[in-house]
C-alpha positions in Angstrom: 107.1 72.8 84.9 106.0 74.7 88.3 107.3 77.6 89.9 108.5 74.7 92.6 111.7 74.2 91.2 112.5 77.6 91.3 114.3 78.9 94.6 113.9 82.3 96.2 117.1 84.4 98.4 117.6 87.7 99.8 118.1 90.3 97.8 121.7 90.7 98.1 124.7 93.1 96.2 125.6 90.4 94.4 122.7 90.2 92.4 122.5 93.5 91.2 124.0 92.7 87.8 121.6 90.3 87.1 118.8 92.4 88.2 119.8 95.7 86.0 119.4 92.9 83.0 116.3 92.3 84.0 115.1 95.6 84.1 116.5 96.5 81.0 114.8 93.9 79.0 111.9 95.8 80.6 113.2 98.8 78.3 113.1 100.4 82.1 116.4 103.4 82.2 117.8 101.9 85.7 122.0 101.9 85.8 123.3 100.1 88.3 123.7 102.7 90.7 120.1 103.2 90.7 120.0 99.4 91.5 122.3 99.8 94.3 120.4 102.9 95.8 117.3 101.2 96.0 118.3 98.1 97.4 120.0 100.1 100.4 117.4 100.9 101.1 115.0 98.1 101.1 114.5 94.6 101.6 114.1 92.4 99.0 114.3 88.3 97.3 115.4 87.3 93.8 113.6 84.0 92.1 116.4 81.4 91.3 116.6 79.2 88.5 119.1 77.4 87.6 121.7 79.9 89.2 120.0 82.8 87.2 117.8 85.5 88.9 114.9 85.4 87.2 113.2 88.0 89.1 113.4 90.3 91.6 110.9 92.5 94.5 111.8 95.0 96.4 110.3 96.7 100.0 111.2 99.6 100.7 109.8 100.3 104.8 108.9 103.5 106.2 109.5 102.6 109.6 106.5 101.5 110.7 103.8 103.9 109.2 104.1 102.0 105.5 105.8 100.8 102.8 106.5 100.6 99.4 106.8 97.9 96.7 109.0 98.3 93.8 111.2 96.7 90.8 108.4 93.7 90.6 110.4 91.9 87.7 109.7 88.9 86.2 111.8 87.8 82.9 110.0 87.6 80.5 110.7 83.7 79.6 108.8 82.7 83.2 106.2 84.5 82.3 102.8 82.2 82.7 104.5 80.1 85.5 102.8 82.5 88.5 106.3 83.7 89.9 104.4 87.5 89.8 102.2 86.3 92.5 105.0 84.2 94.2 107.4 87.1 94.7 104.7 89.5 95.5 103.6 86.8 98.2 107.0 87.4 99.5 107.1 91.5 99.4 103.7 90.9 101.5 105.1 89.0 104.0 109.0 91.4 104.1 106.2 94.1 104.7 104.2 92.8 107.1 101.0 95.0 108.8 102.4 98.0 107.1 100.1 99.9 104.8 101.6 99.2 101.4 101.7 101.2 98.1 102.9 100.8 94.2 102.7 102.0 90.9 101.3 99.2 88.7 102.1 98.6 85.0 99.1 97.2 82.9 100.7 93.7 82.5 100.9 94.1 86.6 97.5 95.4 87.6 95.4 92.0 87.8 97.6 90.3 90.0 97.4 93.5 92.3 94.1 93.4 92.2 93.5 90.5 93.1 96.0 90.9 96.3 93.8 93.7 97.5 94.8 96.5 96.2 92.8 100.1 95.0 93.5 102.3 92.4 94.5 105.5 94.1 95.1 107.7 91.3 97.3 107.6 88.2 100.9 108.7 87.6 102.5 110.4 84.0 105.6 110.1 83.3 107.0 112.9 81.3 111.0 113.0 80.1 113.4 114.6 77.4 115.5 117.2 76.8 114.9 120.5 78.3 115.5 124.3 76.7 116.2 127.3 78.6 113.9 129.1 80.4 114.3 132.0 83.1 115.1 130.9 86.6 111.5 131.4 88.8 112.3 133.9 91.3 110.2 131.7 94.1 112.7 128.9 94.2 116.0 128.6 95.9 118.3 125.8 96.3 117.9 124.6 99.7 120.6 124.5 102.5 121.6 122.3 105.4 119.2 123.7 107.6 116.7 123.3 105.5 116.6 119.2 106.1 114.6 119.1 109.4 111.8 121.4 107.8 111.9 119.5 104.5 111.3 116.3 106.2 108.7 117.3 108.3 106.8 118.4 104.9 107.2 115.4 102.9 106.3 113.4 106.2 103.0 115.6 106.3 102.2 115.1 102.1 103.5 111.3 101.8 101.8 110.0 105.4 105.2 108.1 106.4 108.2 109.3 107.6 111.0 108.7 104.8 113.5 109.7 107.1 116.6 107.4 105.4 115.4 108.2 101.8 116.2 111.5 101.9 119.1 111.4 104.1 120.2 109.3 100.6 118.8 111.8 98.8 121.0 114.8 100.2 124.4 112.8 99.5 123.6 111.8 95.5 120.8 115.2 94.6 120.1 118.7 94.7 117.1 120.1 97.5 115.3 123.5 96.3 112.7 125.4 98.4 110.0 127.6 98.2 109.7 129.8 101.2 106.5 131.3 102.6 107.2 134.6 105.7 110.6 132.7 106.2 109.6 128.7 106.1 109.7 126.1 103.9 106.4 126.0 102.0 107.3 123.5 99.2 110.6 121.3 97.8 112.1 119.6 94.7 114.5 117.1 94.9 117.2 116.6 91.0 119.2 113.2 91.3 121.3 111.1 89.0 118.8 108.6 87.3 118.7 106.3 84.1 118.9 108.6 81.2 120.1 111.8 82.6 118.1 112.9 86.0 115.3 112.8 87.8 113.4 115.3 89.6 111.2 114.5 92.6 110.0 114.3 95.0 108.1 117.8 94.9 106.3 118.8 98.1 104.0 122.5 97.0 100.8 123.6 98.6 99.4 124.9 95.4 100.2 124.3 91.2 102.5 127.2 90.7 104.5 126.9 93.7 105.3 122.9 92.1 106.1 125.0 88.8 108.7 127.0 90.5 110.2 124.4 91.9 110.9 121.9 88.7 111.6 124.8 86.9 114.5 125.7 89.1 115.8 122.6 87.8 115.4 123.4 84.6 116.6 126.3 84.2 120.4 125.2 85.5 120.5 122.5 83.0 119.4 123.6 78.9 120.1 120.6 77.3 120.0 118.1 79.4 118.1 115.3 79.9 115.2 115.3 82.8 112.6 113.0 83.9 109.5 114.2 86.5 106.4 111.6 87.2 103.5 113.6 88.4 100.1 112.4 89.5 97.2 113.0 87.1 95.0 114.7 89.3 98.5 117.6 89.8 97.5 119.4 87.0 100.9 119.8 86.2 101.3 117.8 82.8 100.2 120.2 79.8 103.0 122.8 81.4 105.6 119.4 81.6 105.0 119.0 78.5 104.9 122.8 77.1 109.3 122.4 78.7 110.3 119.9 76.6 108.8 117.0 78.9 107.2 114.6 77.3 104.2 112.3 77.9 105.6 109.0 77.4 104.1 106.4 79.4 101.2 106.4 82.8 101.1 103.8 85.8 98.5 103.5 88.3 98.6 104.5 91.8 97.6 101.9 94.0 97.2 101.2 98.0 96.7 98.3 100.4 94.6 98.7 102.8 92.5 100.8 100.2 92.9 104.1 102.2 93.2 107.6 100.9 97.2 108.8 102.4 96.9 111.7 104.5 97.7 114.3 102.1 97.1 117.8 102.3 99.2 119.4 99.9 99.6 118.8 96.5 102.4 115.7 96.0 103.9 115.3 92.3 105.7 111.7 92.7 108.9 110.6 91.0 108.4 107.0 90.3 112.8 106.9 91.1 110.7 107.0 94.4 108.5 106.4 94.4 111.4 107.6 94.3 113.4 104.0 93.6 112.0 102.6 90.7 
C-alpha cells in the first residue's frame, strides 16, 4: 500500500484530539492545551487515512526571519511507508524560503539529513520534582514594561522575531529578569506544560545569570515537577541535575540552510518551544 492513498489536509482545531493521541503514543507529555498553543502559533498539515489522522507536522513562522518545524509525528502503524517524508515536504512548502530549525529524534535524524538539515548542537532534556532552594538575589519578576527589552534580547539571541510567541507566553506564563545597570540583561519564562511546567526560553550573557533565572522559578515551586531543555554547549546540565532535574533524553538541534545562528549570548532553549514541542 502506498502513501498516495493517504490524504493531507490543513491542520485544524478539530484534529487536536487525534494529535494528542499520536503524541501520547510516543510517550510525549503534551496536553490538549499544549497542542492548542502550538497550533495557534503555527500552520500545519495532518495526514489522513480513512478519516483517521495518522500524521502531523507544524511550522511556526517568525515573520520572514525564520521558522521552526515541530510535532512531526507518524502513527506507529504507518511507519516505513514514506509518510514522514511527505509530511516534511508539506512543511518545507509552508515555510517557503525561510531559514529552518528543528530538533530531531534519533528516528527522524536520517530523513532530516537527506533534506539538507545539519546538526548545530545537542539538546539535553532535564526534568523532575525540585526541592527547596534559596531564591537568588540576582533575578526578579519581570514587569510589563520589561517586555520590549525581553523581545529585543530574544531576537538578538535567537536570530528571529518571536513576538507572537512572547505575546502568547505573557498570557500563560511568568517572566523573570536579571538587570545590569537598570537594563534587562537576561530573562526566563515558565509556563504550564505536560506533567507540570517548563522553564524556557532562557537567555543570559553568562552561566551564573542563567542559573539565577532558573533558580528563581525553582525557589518558588518546591515539590513541583519542572522541565528545562538546555544546549550541551551551555554548561548548565550538571547544575540542573543537582537541583533534582535529571537528564532524561537528548535531541539534535538542526538548521537548513546549515548556518550558525547569529547568537552573541548563550541561549538555553526549551523544546516546548523551541518552545512549542
